[in-house]
N, C-alpha and C positions, 0 to 999 in steps of 0.2 A: 405433726411434729411439736408447734408452737406448744400443743396443750401437754404434751409429754415434759418437756422443760418448763414447765410453769409448775407439775404436779411434781417434779423432782428437787425444785425452788423452795415449793411447801416442805417437801419431805426433810430437808436439808433446814430450811428456819425449825422446823418445830422439832426435830434433834436435837439441834443444838439450844434451844428454850431448854427442854427439860436434863438435858447432860449442864446445863450452867446453872438451872435451879438448884439440882441435886449436890450441884460443887460448893455454890454457896450456904445450903442448907447444911452440910457438914462443917464448911467453915464455923457457920456458926455454934452448931453443936456444940463442936470440940472447943470456941470459946468460953459457952456459956458452962460447960462440965470443969473448964481448968480453972475457973474460980472467977472469970472474967467481968461477968453480972451481963445483964444483958446489954449497955453500952458498948462495952469491951465486943460483945460480941457482933454488935454493929458495925464499931469502926474496922473491925478486921475483916468483915464480909465488904464492906466496902474498899478497903486496901485492897484485897485480890480479884475486886473486880475493877480497878482502877489498874491494877497492873495487867490484866488481860487486857485492857482494852489498849494503854499505850502499846502492847506487845502485838496486836493484833495491827496498829495502827502504823507501825514500822515495819511490819513483814510485808502491810499493801505497798508503802510507798517505797519501799526496797525491790520487791515485783515488779510496779509499776514502772520503775527506772529503769530497771534490768529487762524490760518487756520493751522498752524506749530504745536504748543501746543496742538490742539485737535487733529489732527491725529497722531502725536507721543504719546498721550495717550492712545490712545484707539488702538495701534497696535504694543503695546510694548508685547513680550510673555516670560513665562520664561520658559527656555528649561532646563529640570532635568537631568544629566548627568546619564549616561547609563551603566553600569560594562559590558567592552569587554569580547566578548567570550576567553574560554579559551584557544581552538586552534590555536588564530589568531596567525602568526608568520612573521616577517620581513624581 
């Protein structure tokens, strides 16, 4: 099971890297062709990467809070106090 999970994580990482590289290359190419020049292409590529990073971080924080809230709500148990036996001595 551990090997399958590791393989799946590697696949996801590689596909994410490939997709991200293609996206940034397309943004860079579009900026270069619009006349912004190489510096404009780099600036727009980093701006898109920063937006994606902030959006991913926000999503991770939101999902984390949601998971904690759901977990806390479902695992709260009320404990009713019981009367101690009369023969207990300290």
